[in-house]
C-alpha positions as CSV (number, residue, x, y, z in Angstrom):
1,M,-90.8,97.0,-62.3
2,A,-90.8,93.3,-61.7
3,D,-93.3,91.4,-59.7
4,K,-93.8,92.6,-56.1
5,T,-94.2,90.6,-52.9
6,T,-97.2,91.5,-50.8
7,Q,-98.1,90.5,-47.2
8,T,-100.7,91.7,-44.7
9,I,-100.7,91.5,-40.9
10,Y,-103.3,92.7,-38.4
11,I,-102.1,95.1,-35.7
12,D,-104.2,95.8,-32.6
13,A,-103.9,99.6,-32.8
14,D,-105.5,102.4,-34.8
15,P,-104.0,103.4,-38.2
16,G,-102.6,106.7,-36.8
17,T,-100.6,104.9,-34.2
18,V,-99.3,102.4,-36.7
19,M,-98.3,105.1,-39.2
20,N,-96.5,107.1,-36.5
21,A,-94.3,104.0,-35.9
22,I,-93.7,103.6,-39.6
23,A,-92.8,107.3,-40.0
24,D,-90.3,107.2,-37.1
25,I,-87.5,106.1,-39.3
26,A,-84.8,107.4,-36.9
27,T,-85.9,104.7,-34.4
28,Y,-85.8,101.7,-36.8
29,P,-82.5,100.3,-35.5
30,E,-84.2,99.9,-32.1
31,W,-86.9,97.6,-33.4
32,V,-86.3,96.5,-37.0
33,K,-83.8,93.7,-36.9
34,E,-82.4,94.3,-40.4
35,Y,-81.6,98.0,-40.0
36,K,-78.3,98.8,-38.2
37,E,-78.4,102.5,-38.8
38,T,-80.8,105.1,-40.1
39,E,-80.7,108.8,-40.8
40,V,-83.5,111.1,-42.0
41,L,-81.8,113.4,-44.6
42,E,-84.8,115.6,-45.4
43,A,-88.3,115.9,-43.9
44,D,-91.4,117.7,-45.1
45,D,-93.2,120.6,-43.4
46,E,-95.1,118.1,-41.2
47,G,-91.9,116.3,-40.1
48,Y,-92.5,113.2,-42.3
49,P,-89.3,111.9,-43.9
50,K,-88.8,112.8,-47.6
51,T,-85.4,111.1,-47.9
52,A,-83.5,108.8,-45.5
53,R,-80.3,106.7,-45.5
54,L,-80.7,103.2,-44.1
55,V,-78.0,100.6,-43.5
56,L,-79.5,97.2,-44.1
57,D,-77.9,94.1,-42.8
58,A,-80.2,91.2,-43.6
59,A,-79.0,87.6,-44.1
60,V,-79.8,87.9,-47.7
61,L,-78.7,91.5,-48.4
62,R,-76.2,94.0,-46.9
63,D,-76.3,97.5,-48.3
64,T,-76.5,101.2,-47.6
65,M,-79.5,102.8,-49.3
66,V,-81.0,106.2,-49.7
67,L,-84.8,106.1,-50.1
68,S,-87.3,108.7,-51.2
69,Y,-90.7,108.7,-49.5
70,D,-94.2,109.8,-50.6
71,W,-96.8,110.5,-47.8
72,P,-100.3,111.0,-49.1
73,A,-102.3,113.7,-47.2
74,D,-104.6,111.1,-45.6
75,K,-101.6,109.2,-44.1
76,K,-103.2,105.9,-44.8
77,S,-100.3,104.8,-46.9
78,V,-96.7,105.6,-47.7
79,R,-94.6,104.7,-50.7
80,W,-90.8,104.7,-51.1
81,S,-88.3,104.2,-53.9
82,L,-84.6,103.9,-54.3
83,V,-82.5,107.0,-54.8
84,S,-79.1,105.3,-54.4
85,S,-77.5,102.0,-53.4
86,T,-74.4,99.9,-54.1
87,L,-76.2,96.6,-54.6
88,L,-79.7,97.5,-55.9
89,K,-80.9,98.7,-59.2
90,A,-84.4,99.4,-57.9
91,L,-86.4,99.1,-54.7
92,D,-90.1,100.1,-54.5
93,G,-92.2,99.6,-51.4
94,A,-95.3,100.7,-49.7
95,Y,-97.3,100.3,-46.5
96,R,-101.1,100.5,-46.9
97,L,-103.3,100.8,-43.8
98,E,-106.9,99.8,-43.5
99,P,-109.0,100.1,-40.3
100,K,-110.4,96.8,-39.2
101,G,-112.4,96.5,-36.0
102,S,-110.4,98.1,-33.2
103,G,-107.1,97.7,-35.1
104,T,-105.5,98.0,-38.5
105,D,-104.7,95.6,-41.4
106,V,-101.2,96.6,-42.6
107,T,-100.2,95.5,-46.1
108,Y,-96.5,95.7,-47.1
109,E,-95.5,95.6,-50.8
110,L,-91.9,95.3,-51.8
111,S,-90.2,94.9,-55.2
112,V,-86.4,94.6,-55.4
113,D,-84.1,94.6,-58.4
114,L,-80.5,93.7,-57.8
115,Q,-77.4,94.9,-59.7
116,I,-76.2,91.3,-59.8
117,P,-78.4,88.6,-61.5
118,M,-80.4,86.4,-59.1
119,I,-82.7,83.5,-59.8
120,G,-86.3,84.8,-59.5
121,L,-87.2,82.2,-56.9
122,L,-84.4,83.3,-54.6
123,K,-85.3,87.0,-55.1
124,R,-88.9,86.3,-54.2
125,K,-87.8,84.3,-51.1
126,A,-85.6,87.3,-50.0
127,E,-88.5,89.7,-50.5
128,R,-90.9,87.5,-48.5
129,R,-88.4,87.3,-45.7
130,L,-87.9,91.0,-45.6
131,T,-91.6,91.8,-45.7
132,D,-92.5,89.1,-43.1
133,T,-89.8,90.3,-40.7
134,A,-90.7,94.0,-41.2
135,L,-94.4,93.3,-40.5
136,K,-93.7,91.2,-37.4
137,D,-91.3,93.8,-36.0
138,L,-93.8,96.6,-36.7
139,K,-96.5,94.6,-34.9
140,K,-94.2,94.0,-31.8
141,R,-93.3,97.7,-31.8
142,V,-96.8,99.0,-31.9
143,E,-98.5,96.4,-29.7
144,G,-95.6,96.1,-27.2
């Protein structure tokens, strides 16, 4: 996979609270600006999403995607990858949570590969915008 974009933000909440917000994909349209619609298609025995359909409407990208999720037992991270999309060849992402003081450092990694060619600089800019917005929206959701 191509280079990935990585950003970190501090959230004033414990990792469990942060991960609960991340795992609640059904509520993303309420607090993530870019997601207009979401649906958990399959969940694991603990209720964590295994596959979900997300309708993305970002300034740089509009698409309906199905993503597959991997939730390690410790719930300190989650990884996802693309199952299907009309515009994307690949999408790999992850949230990694690290306790820090009374809160959590949340690192978001994202790598996107489009069906259509795009200049690398523009692709990185789009990835940075998506990761930056996602982290800020998550911080507002958890701390608000």
